[in-house]
C-alpha positions, 0 to 999 in steps of 0.5 A, a space after each residue: 716463199 715464192 708464192 708469198 713473194 709474188 703476193 707482196 710484190 704489188 705492195 712493194 711495186 707501189 712503193 717503187 712507183 712512188 719512189 720513181 715519181 719523186 726521184 724524177 721530181 714528177 712528184 715533189 716534196 710538197 706533193 709527198 707531204 700533202 699525200 702523207 697528210 691525207 693518208 695519215 689524217 683521213 684515209 688511214 684514220 677512216 680505215 682504223 676507225 671502221 675496223 675498231 668500230 666493227 670489232 669488240 675489245 675481246 677481238 683486239 685485246 689478247 693478254 698473251 699476245 700483248 705480253 709476247 709482243 711487249 717482250 719481243 719489242 722490249 728485248 730488241 729495244 734493250 739490245 740496240 740500246 746496250 750496243 749504243 751505250 757500248 759505242 758511247 752514245 748518249 741516252 737520246 741517240 741510243 734511244 732513237 737507234 732503239 726505236 729504229 730497231 723496234 718500231 716497224 711501219 705497221 700503220 702505213 704498210 702493215 695494216 693494208 698488207 697483212 690484212 690482205 695476206 693473212 686475212 681479215 682475222 689479222 686486223 685485231 692483232 694488227 691493231 693491238 700491235 700498232 697500239 703497243 708501238 704507239 702508246 708504249 714505245 713512242 711514249 718511252 722514246 719521248 720520256 728517254 729523250 726529254 728525261 735526259 735533257 736538262 730543264 724538263 720537269 716531270 710535269 712537262 714530260 707527262 704533258 709532252 707524252 699526253 699531247 703526243 698521243 692525243 694528236 696522233 690520228 691513229 690512236 684517236 681513230 682506234 680509241 673512238 672506234 673502240 668506244 663505238 664498239 663498246 657502246 653497242 651502237 652499230 654503224 649505219 650502212 651509209 657510214 660504213 660505206 663512206 668509211 670503206 670508200 675513204 679507207 680504201 684510199 689508204 693502201 695505194 696512198 700510203 704505199 705511194 707516199 712511203 716510196 716518195 718519202 724514200 726518195 728524199 732519204 740519204 744513205 749516210 752512216 751505212 754500217 750503222 744503218 745496216 746494223 739497225 736494219 738487221 735488228 729490225 728485220 731479223 732480231 725483232 721478229 726473232 724475239 717476238 717468236 720466242 715470246 709467242 711460242 715459248 714464253 706466252 704460248 700464243 695461238 698459231 694464227 695470232 702468233 704468225 700475225 705478230 711475227 709478221 708485223 715485227 718483220 716490217 721495215 723501220 717506220 717512217 715516223 721514227 725519222 719525224 721524231 729524230 728530226 723533231 728532237 734533232 737526234 741522228 736523223 741521217 742514220 734513221 733515214 739510211 736505216 729506213 731506206 735500207 730496211 725497206 729495200 731488203 724487206 722485200 725478201 725478208 718479209 716474204 720469207 718470214 711470212 712464208 715461214 710462220 704461215 707454213 
C-alpha cells in the first residue's frame, strides 16, 4: 500500500495546493469558477475526445463490466435511499444522498489518476464507468427529483434529462470521439498533438480546481456526511467487487479498474445538482470535503488490494 500511496500523493498534493491557494484567498471563487470551466469545457473534453477517437467501441464497451458496475452502483444507490427513507426523508433528498453515495469524481480525478496508476489500458473501462455515471445515474437523479415534484409532465421530464445530457461536455466529447472512431477516420498527427497538448492541462488543472472548490465547502451535518462518505468510499467499491468477481466474472484487469473507480471520493457535480434543485447542498458539501480527505488513504489501500 505504501508504494501506491506514494504514487497517489502527488495527485492529492495538487488538490491540497488548490485548497491552500483558495483558503488564503490568493485564488478567489471567480478564479476557481473560471479554471473549472476551462478544465470542464476544454482540457478534459480534449482528453476524453482524443481517448475515445483513438479507441474502438469494443475496447470501451464490455457488457460484463457494464453489468457488474451497474449492479454495484445501483446496490449502493438503493441502500442509501432506503436509509434515507427510514430517516423519513422525501424522495428528492433521499435521491441526492444516494447520488452522493454512488457517484465518484471519475471525470476530474479518476481519468487522469487511474490512467497513470493502472496504465493506458485502463482508459476504456474508465470511459465506460464515466458514461454509466453520467447517462444512467445522473438521469435517474433528475427523474426522481422532477418526478417527485408536482406540475412536471413526462414530456418536460424527458426534455430536462435530454438537455442535461446534450449540455454535458464530457458526454458530447466521448460521443463525438466514438463517432470518429467508428467512421474509421484516423486523426491527423497535428490534431492528435493539439488535443494531447490541451488535454495535458486537464490533470493539474482539474486537481487544483478540486482543491480550490473544497475551500468553499462547509462541514455541516457531520454525522450524515460521514455515513455518505462511508457509503461512497467503502460500500460502493465493495458492491462493485461483488459484481465483478462473483456475479459477472469480469477479467482481473478491468475488474481492478472498476473497483478503483468506485473507490473515488464524491463527485463535485453532485453539489452543483444539489444547489440547482435546492436539495441539501450543505450535507453534499460536507460529504465531498470529508470523502476527498479520507480517500487519500482509502483509494490507495483499495488500489493496492485489487492490483496485488
